[in-house]
C-alpha positions in Angstrom: -26.5 241.8 340.7 -25.0 239.2 338.4 -22.9 240.4 335.5 -24.1 239.1 332.1 -21.5 239.0 329.3 -23.3 239.4 326.1 -21.6 238.0 323.0 -20.3 240.6 320.5 -22.7 241.2 317.6 -22.4 242.4 314.1 -19.1 242.6 312.3 -17.1 242.4 315.5 -18.5 239.0 316.3 -17.9 237.8 312.8 -14.2 238.9 312.9 -13.7 237.2 316.3 -15.2 234.0 315.0 -13.0 234.1 311.9 -9.9 234.7 313.9 -10.7 231.8 316.2 -11.2 229.5 313.2 -7.9 230.7 311.8 -6.0 230.1 315.0 -7.4 226.6 315.3 -6.6 225.9 311.7 -3.0 227.2 312.1 -2.6 225.1 315.3 -3.8 221.9 313.6 -1.7 222.4 310.5 1.4 223.3 312.6 1.2 220.6 315.3 -1.4 217.9 314.4 -1.8 217.2 310.7 -0.3 218.4 307.4 -1.3 217.8 303.8 1.0 216.3 301.2 0.7 215.2 297.6 2.4 212.1 296.1 4.4 213.1 293.1 6.2 209.9 292.2 5.7 206.1 291.7 8.2 205.0 294.4 5.5 203.9 296.9 3.2 202.1 294.4 0.8 200.4 295.0 0.5 201.6 298.6 0.5 205.2 297.5 -0.1 206.4 293.9 0.8 209.5 292.0 -2.1 211.9 292.6 -2.9 210.7 296.1 -3.4 213.6 298.6 -2.5 212.7 302.2 -3.2 214.0 305.6 -0.1 213.2 307.7 -0.3 212.6 311.5 2.4 214.7 313.1 1.6 213.5 316.6 2.4 209.9 316.1 6.1 209.9 317.0 7.8 211.5 320.0 10.9 213.5 320.4 12.3 211.8 323.4 11.3 214.5 325.8 8.8 215.0 328.7 6.0 215.6 326.2 6.3 211.9 325.2 4.6 211.0 328.5 1.7 213.3 327.9 0.9 213.1 324.2 0.0 209.9 322.3 3.5 209.4 320.9 5.1 206.0 320.1 8.5 205.1 318.7 9.1 204.6 314.9 8.7 200.9 314.2 9.9 198.7 311.3 7.1 198.6 308.7 5.9 202.1 309.3 5.3 204.4 306.4 6.8 207.8 307.3 7.0 211.3 305.8 10.4 213.0 306.4 12.7 215.8 305.3 15.0 214.4 302.6 18.4 214.3 304.2 20.2 215.4 301.1 17.9 218.4 300.6 15.7 219.0 303.8 13.4 221.4 301.9 12.0 218.4 300.1 9.6 215.9 301.6 9.9 212.2 301.0 7.6 209.3 301.9 9.0 205.8 302.4 8.6 202.6 304.5 10.9 202.0 307.5 12.8 198.7 306.9 15.6 199.1 309.5 15.5 200.6 313.0 18.6 201.4 315.2 20.7 198.3 315.8 19.2 196.3 312.8 21.5 194.5 310.4 20.1 195.0 306.8 20.8 193.0 303.7 19.0 192.5 300.3 19.4 189.3 298.4 17.8 189.3 294.9 15.5 192.1 296.0 14.4 190.4 299.2 15.1 192.2 302.5 16.7 190.3 305.4 17.0 191.8 308.9 19.3 190.1 311.3 19.3 187.2 308.9 15.5 186.8 308.9 13.5 187.4 305.7 11.0 190.2 306.1 7.4 189.5 305.2 6.5 192.4 302.9 3.2 191.7 301.0 3.1 195.4 300.0 6.3 195.3 297.9 6.1 195.8 294.2 8.8 194.9 291.6 8.1 196.7 288.4 11.3 195.9 286.5 12.1 192.7 284.7 15.8 193.4 284.7 18.1 192.8 287.6 20.3 195.5 289.1 23.2 194.2 291.2 23.5 197.2 293.4 19.8 197.7 293.9 18.8 194.1 294.4 21.9 192.8 296.3 22.5 195.5 298.7 25.0 196.4 300.2 27.6 196.0 297.5 30.9 197.6 298.4 32.6 196.6 295.1 29.9 198.2 293.0 28.2 201.6 292.9 25.3 203.1 291.0 25.2 206.6 289.4 22.5 207.7 291.8 24.6 207.0 294.9 25.8 210.1 296.7 29.5 210.4 297.4 29.0 211.0 301.1 26.8 207.9 301.5 29.3 205.7 299.5 32.0 206.7 301.9 29.9 206.2 305.0 28.5 202.9 303.9 31.9 201.3 303.8 32.3 202.0 307.6 29.0 200.5 308.5 29.0 197.1 306.7 30.0 194.0 308.6 29.8 190.5 307.2 27.8 191.7 304.2 25.2 193.5 306.4 24.6 197.2 306.9 24.3 198.1 310.6 21.8 200.9 311.3 23.3 203.3 313.9 21.5 204.8 316.9 19.1 207.6 316.0 18.7 206.7 312.4 16.4 204.6 310.2 16.8 202.7 306.9 13.9 203.3 304.5 12.8 201.8 301.2 10.0 202.6 298.7 7.4 199.9 298.3 8.0 200.0 294.5 11.5 198.7 295.1 12.7 198.9 291.5 11.7 202.6 291.1 12.6 204.2 294.4 15.4 206.6 295.3 15.8 205.6 298.9 18.3 204.7 301.7 20.2 202.4 299.3 21.3 205.5 297.4 21.6 208.4 299.9 21.7 206.8 303.4 19.8 206.9 306.6 17.0 209.1 307.8 17.8 210.9 311.1 15.1 210.7 313.8 14.7 214.5 313.8 13.9 214.5 310.1 10.8 212.4 310.5 7.6 214.6 310.3 5.0 211.9 310.9 3.1 209.1 309.2 0.3 209.2 306.6 -3.1 209.0 308.2 -5.4 208.8 305.3 -5.8 209.7 301.6 -8.4 212.5 301.6 -8.5 212.7 297.8 -6.9 210.9 294.8 -6.9 211.9 291.2 -5.7 210.3 288.0 -3.5 212.3 285.6 -5.6 213.9 282.9 -3.3 212.2 280.4 -4.7 208.8 281.5 -8.3 209.7 280.5 -7.9 212.3 277.8 -9.1 211.1 274.3 -6.5 209.4 272.1 -4.8 211.9 269.8 -5.5 214.8 272.2 -3.1 217.6 272.4 -0.2 217.2 274.8 0.2 220.8 276.0 -0.3 221.6 279.7 -3.1 224.1 279.1 -5.2 221.4 277.4 -4.7 218.9 280.2 -5.4 221.5 282.8 -8.7 222.4 281.1 -9.5 218.7 280.7 -8.8 218.0 284.4 -11.1 220.9 285.5 -14.0 219.8 283.3 -13.6 216.1 284.1 -12.8 216.3 287.8 -15.5 213.8 288.8 -14.3 211.2 286.3 -10.6 211.7 287.2 -11.2 211.2 290.9 -10.3 207.8 292.3 -13.3 207.5 294.5 -12.3 204.1 295.8 -9.2 205.6 297.3 -10.9 208.7 298.8 -10.8 208.6 302.7 -8.7 205.4 302.4 -6.5 204.7 305.5 -2.8 204.3 304.8 -1.0 201.2 306.3 
């Protein structure tokens, strides 16, 4: 006589269904995608303050056997990556990869050259009208900026040859697309391979600051703007950016 396994009914079945959903959700969040919010202007106009991202954590491999099974690929120049900030790994940064291991990097008047060839970067934004010698003509070994970390200032001197910064094996040089308003590799150094979490997949939601749309003369306290954001959520949402793929 065949054995028939009847599915559990009532509250037992509901609990099992809920647990299954939670396990799948935890697996996806842990290994596949992760949500992040953009808090700064450093990647404008590719990413804006108020963009909410889903990050693909399966894009890059770790150099092991799993690389042959899963759809991994190496980090490439031009990729936008999310990573643990090397100075404080508890923070997450998002920048664009400009230099991969072995590259020789130089900025001249804000333009990036790799191995002597000018990079084509149509996504770059320059938001400042003033020139900064350290920021725009990098690397400068005779000039520092207040934002430069002491450890990077010392290390940079050992990696510059003929006015070009050499990217060592296992590390990446990253810059923000908003080159004049980005705290990036120019100021704190390289991103180690193991710090890279993944790459932004899409913007699943984007919202303007309530201060952008609040009536002129409105109160500036946080409670008012929170209430305004809740009651004007539809108007504050950037619908044209919702479900927008990041590249």
